[in-house]
Legacy VTK file of the C-alpha trace (Angstrom):
# vtk DataFile Version 3.0
C-alpha trace
ASCII
DATASET POLYDATA
POINTS 326 float
-288.920 -115.754 44.306
-289.519 -112.138 44.679
-288.853 -112.380 48.694
-285.329 -113.773 47.653
-284.492 -111.014 45.399
-285.843 -108.437 47.816
-283.700 -109.875 50.726
-280.615 -109.670 48.475
-281.192 -105.940 47.528
-281.329 -105.162 51.245
-278.090 -106.708 51.698
-276.592 -105.231 48.880
-277.749 -101.765 50.115
-276.513 -102.615 53.462
-273.037 -103.457 52.206
-272.682 -100.484 49.700
-273.912 -98.131 52.799
-270.858 -99.668 54.764
-268.305 -99.119 51.833
-269.476 -95.436 51.701
-269.123 -94.948 55.264
-266.418 -91.912 55.545
-263.611 -92.930 57.396
-262.752 -91.310 60.611
-259.466 -89.031 59.764
-258.398 -89.180 63.494
-259.281 -92.735 64.755
-256.531 -92.451 67.666
-258.807 -89.698 69.016
-261.452 -90.278 71.400
-264.928 -88.934 70.317
-265.361 -85.818 72.504
-265.354 -81.813 72.793
-261.757 -81.652 71.916
-261.888 -83.982 68.662
-265.247 -82.303 67.803
-263.621 -78.677 68.111
-260.936 -79.536 65.898
-263.222 -81.247 63.211
-265.610 -78.196 63.238
-262.875 -75.715 62.993
-261.266 -77.485 59.674
-264.868 -77.774 58.523
-265.951 -74.135 58.741
-262.602 -72.770 57.285
-262.710 -75.133 54.307
-266.310 -75.077 53.566
-266.789 -72.648 50.333
-269.258 -70.239 50.860
-269.341 -70.046 54.417
-268.609 -66.988 56.019
-265.743 -68.619 57.864
-263.891 -69.915 54.759
-260.103 -69.648 54.582
-258.500 -69.559 51.033
-255.738 -72.516 50.820
-253.062 -69.926 51.135
-253.717 -68.759 54.342
-254.421 -72.296 56.089
-251.224 -72.300 58.107
-250.937 -74.595 61.081
-247.849 -74.460 63.354
-246.665 -77.206 65.494
-244.270 -76.972 68.309
-242.224 -80.401 68.410
-240.738 -81.390 71.767
-243.846 -82.516 73.772
-246.254 -81.582 71.143
-245.436 -84.168 68.583
-243.393 -86.377 70.242
-242.129 -87.082 73.888
-239.686 -85.018 76.021
-239.137 -86.861 79.041
-236.821 -86.905 81.031
-234.826 -84.604 78.992
-235.472 -83.053 75.551
-234.284 -85.846 73.047
-231.597 -83.675 71.491
-229.669 -83.488 74.761
-229.455 -87.496 74.329
-227.850 -87.023 71.090
-225.296 -84.268 72.672
-224.475 -87.079 75.472
-224.078 -89.808 72.998
-221.834 -87.399 70.759
-219.672 -86.462 73.855
-219.076 -90.233 74.290
-218.000 -90.885 70.605
-215.799 -87.696 70.308
-214.059 -88.415 73.697
-210.910 -90.300 72.323
-210.175 -86.928 70.457
-210.740 -84.823 73.442
-208.681 -86.621 76.485
-209.098 -83.393 78.403
-212.815 -84.149 78.846
-211.799 -86.729 81.203
-211.286 -84.054 83.891
-213.250 -81.128 82.325
-216.806 -80.722 83.470
-219.607 -81.075 82.306
-217.959 -83.548 79.988
-216.302 -85.486 82.769
-219.627 -86.276 84.149
-221.238 -87.381 81.053
-218.622 -89.833 80.462
-218.981 -91.118 84.000
-222.645 -91.630 83.253
-223.777 -89.185 85.643
-226.269 -86.859 83.797
-227.389 -85.050 86.816
-224.294 -83.611 87.523
-223.533 -82.823 83.958
-226.565 -80.593 84.050
-226.090 -78.976 87.075
-224.518 -76.347 85.642
-227.681 -75.430 83.801
-228.134 -73.657 80.509
-224.287 -72.408 80.560
-223.331 -76.169 80.852
-225.909 -77.470 77.990
-224.770 -74.710 75.768
-221.148 -75.645 76.065
-221.574 -79.150 75.358
-223.961 -78.232 72.545
-221.337 -76.145 70.922
-218.736 -78.862 71.604
-220.887 -81.400 69.526
-222.784 -79.352 66.944
-220.123 -77.019 65.719
-216.631 -77.166 63.937
-218.164 -79.217 60.939
-220.044 -78.722 57.826
-223.867 -78.837 57.582
-223.764 -81.932 55.676
-221.451 -83.334 58.214
-223.597 -82.536 61.082
-226.874 -83.855 59.114
-225.129 -87.063 58.531
-224.555 -87.361 62.087
-227.868 -86.684 63.178
-229.318 -89.019 60.661
-227.289 -91.886 61.738
-227.900 -91.508 65.371
-231.782 -90.760 64.813
-231.788 -94.399 62.938
-230.612 -96.413 65.774
-230.420 -94.374 68.912
-233.091 -95.646 71.817
-234.488 -93.896 74.750
-233.143 -94.973 77.962
-236.375 -95.733 79.856
-238.738 -97.206 77.205
-235.927 -98.802 74.781
-237.781 -97.482 71.851
-236.204 -95.575 68.816
-236.664 -92.082 69.467
-238.706 -91.801 66.318
-241.188 -94.331 67.691
-241.979 -92.139 70.566
-243.880 -89.683 68.296
-247.624 -89.389 68.880
-249.852 -91.006 66.779
-252.786 -88.820 67.182
-250.765 -85.733 66.415
-249.636 -87.593 63.100
-252.957 -88.190 62.127
-254.057 -84.658 62.867
-251.149 -83.385 60.655
-252.333 -85.788 58.041
-255.972 -84.397 58.392
-255.025 -80.952 58.061
-252.856 -81.503 54.767
-256.024 -83.318 53.415
-257.776 -80.108 53.999
-255.261 -77.877 52.347
-253.337 -76.715 55.220
-249.731 -76.267 55.235
-248.116 -77.829 58.154
-244.938 -76.017 60.042
-242.993 -77.207 62.977
-241.985 -74.240 64.927
-239.755 -75.716 67.804
-237.075 -74.258 70.279
-235.143 -77.503 69.071
-232.033 -76.998 66.576
-233.522 -76.519 63.137
-230.920 -78.464 61.457
-231.040 -81.332 64.144
-234.672 -81.670 63.163
-234.663 -81.390 59.430
-232.548 -84.592 59.300
-235.526 -86.327 59.811
-238.906 -84.635 60.267
-239.705 -85.256 56.512
-239.474 -88.989 56.954
-241.144 -89.196 60.449
-243.744 -86.144 60.161
-243.999 -85.745 56.694
-242.698 -82.211 57.273
-240.043 -80.984 54.513
-236.934 -79.095 55.722
-238.240 -75.544 54.356
-241.266 -76.079 56.731
-239.124 -76.249 59.753
-238.287 -73.553 62.139
-235.828 -73.873 64.937
-233.089 -72.500 66.973
-229.893 -71.890 64.864
-226.094 -71.960 65.525
-223.943 -69.432 63.609
-223.047 -70.708 60.029
-220.313 -69.580 57.771
-219.557 -69.963 54.060
-216.437 -70.966 53.358
-214.209 -72.485 50.409
-212.599 -75.741 51.419
-209.993 -75.938 48.389
-212.250 -75.761 45.290
-215.430 -76.967 47.375
-217.946 -74.644 49.003
-219.312 -75.552 52.455
-221.276 -74.487 55.134
-219.384 -74.563 58.371
-220.943 -74.636 61.710
-219.851 -72.244 64.350
-219.585 -72.374 67.996
-222.026 -69.509 68.665
-225.747 -69.521 68.892
-227.393 -67.397 66.335
-231.246 -67.735 67.351
-233.059 -69.241 70.080
-236.524 -70.101 68.797
-238.572 -70.076 72.242
-240.878 -68.063 73.864
-241.362 -64.688 72.157
-238.970 -65.684 69.570
-241.244 -68.073 68.031
-243.699 -65.262 66.562
-240.805 -63.273 65.288
-239.380 -66.475 63.277
-242.661 -67.236 61.927
-243.061 -63.656 60.880
-239.588 -63.792 59.123
-239.723 -67.139 57.588
-243.533 -67.718 56.982
-244.370 -64.252 56.465
-247.865 -64.478 57.545
-250.078 -65.264 60.837
-250.731 -68.810 61.299
-254.559 -70.089 61.384
-253.812 -72.802 63.790
-251.249 -73.536 66.533
-250.406 -76.270 68.548
-247.987 -76.268 71.572
-247.701 -77.903 75.251
-245.797 -75.515 77.100
-244.946 -71.648 78.514
-242.454 -71.623 75.578
-245.507 -71.921 73.188
-247.448 -69.111 74.566
-246.387 -66.376 72.677
-246.856 -68.624 69.602
-250.342 -69.449 70.448
-251.313 -65.669 71.580
-249.949 -64.170 68.351
-251.984 -66.940 66.429
-255.166 -66.094 68.260
-254.863 -62.509 67.902
-255.432 -62.469 64.053
-258.865 -61.652 62.452
-261.425 -64.265 61.556
-261.550 -67.779 62.694
-258.369 -68.856 64.973
-257.252 -72.070 66.552
-254.758 -72.456 69.268
-254.513 -75.584 71.484
-252.426 -77.080 74.114
-251.176 -80.854 74.475
-251.598 -81.496 78.472
-249.436 -84.277 79.564
-251.688 -85.940 81.975
-251.129 -89.888 81.263
-248.324 -91.265 83.715
-249.247 -94.690 82.670
-248.658 -94.667 78.978
-246.149 -91.430 78.837
-245.669 -88.890 81.449
-247.874 -86.433 83.640
-246.465 -83.149 84.420
-247.171 -79.124 83.986
-246.386 -76.589 86.653
-243.303 -77.885 87.938
-241.514 -79.801 85.362
-237.877 -79.062 84.622
-238.871 -79.720 80.819
-241.965 -78.571 79.025
-243.071 -76.378 81.994
-246.720 -75.757 81.600
-247.979 -72.755 84.233
-248.684 -69.558 82.506
-250.164 -71.083 79.451
-252.283 -73.586 81.573
-254.230 -70.840 83.297
-254.916 -68.930 80.291
-256.384 -71.757 78.269
-260.024 -71.147 79.254
-259.833 -67.203 79.225
-258.605 -67.173 75.789
-261.174 -69.994 74.585
-258.132 -72.428 73.616
-258.396 -75.907 73.317
-256.855 -78.166 76.005
-255.850 -81.564 74.546
-255.765 -84.024 77.705
-253.581 -86.925 76.498
-255.110 -89.499 79.293
-259.010 -88.381 78.022
-258.479 -87.421 74.281
-256.087 -90.012 73.166
-257.184 -93.736 72.638
-253.469 -94.475 72.166
-250.122 -92.353 72.401
-247.500 -93.880 70.265
-247.954 -95.466 66.646
-247.437 -99.033 67.918
LINES 1 327
326 0 1 2 3 4 5 6 7 8 9 10 11 12 13 14 15 16 17 18 19 20 21 22 23 24 25 26 27 28 29 30 31 32 33 34 35 36 37 38 39 40 41 42 43 44 45 46 47 48 49 50 51 52 53 54 55 56 57 58 59 60 61 62 63 64 65 66 67 68 69 70 71 72 73 74 75 76 77 78 79 80 81 82 83 84 85 86 87 88 89 90 91 92 93 94 95 96 97 98 99 100 101 102 103 104 105 106 107 108 109 110 111 112 113 114 115 116 117 118 119 120 121 122 123 124 125 126 127 128 129 130 131 132 133 134 135 136 137 138 139 140 141 142 143 144 145 146 147 148 149 150 151 152 153 154 155 156 157 158 159 160 161 162 163 164 165 166 167 168 169 170 171 172 173 174 175 176 177 178 179 180 181 182 183 184 185 186 187 188 189 190 191 192 193 194 195 196 197 198 199 200 201 202 203 204 205 206 207 208 209 210 211 212 213 214 215 216 217 218 219 220 221 222 223 224 225 226 227 228 229 230 231 232 233 234 235 236 237 238 239 240 241 242 243 244 245 246 247 248 249 250 251 252 253 254 255 256 257 258 259 260 261 262 263 264 265 266 267 268 269 270 271 272 273 274 275 276 277 278 279 280 281 282 283 284 285 286 287 288 289 290 291 292 293 294 295 296 297 298 299 300 301 302 303 304 305 306 307 308 309 310 311 312 313 314 315 316 317 318 319 320 321 322 323 324 325
């Protein structure tokens, strides 16, 4: 009888210990130096009484979007929105049939449409992003993002977010961090869906802006989007925007390209513990492999500065068990 009771007690202790085992907050990350570096930093900055403790008000984490939180190949996803809008708007613009770069988009020749470089892209952006109210633009983006699919994978664009980074943002929030997106993408484009997809509310999204004016349409006040760029949130613009909008230096910064270099440098230059990391796209089987010679998300100068600055390199192939949520 005593033997039976003892065996039952052993089993009870075993199952209780299983139930008490802490869950892994980053299950899509392989155990290793990268995951350990992240969890060690969070532990040392959130442990009260530690010399490295950081109050919650100062726990700011900033993330680039394109290439850091979701894929960006073969083109930044906002470019596909521009192309789709050109096709939708074409009946109201018959002149586009013979006007570049619009004519190439309508023929399905995106390579020729982009041959004009930044000038051509801005022209297309202004044609599809302005001349409407902020509410109208938000509705357009929301409708597009809910159904548009990537031309190569056939997935919804919102299904091509990185599961390990979703877990990372949730892990940081659970430890008192405030998470911001700081991207070169259009701020109004992102704010239409980031809260639903990332849990990042519109006030915590920083991006490039086009000029916007307050006008009265009859008795109705509206904000109208004008055909002019107001601010490009890329490279040196990122720390400037962080300073103006957040008002303090981040504690952690995550990027994937030279466009994020200034943000990582500025974050790292602060006093006390700091953490900077670069997502390196090394997985051509599950996503894409690119760095120095890429036409999107070019990672060249920043790649060489990872080791000298003591930053963390997140190797997509080696560090992630899976890439996308499915």
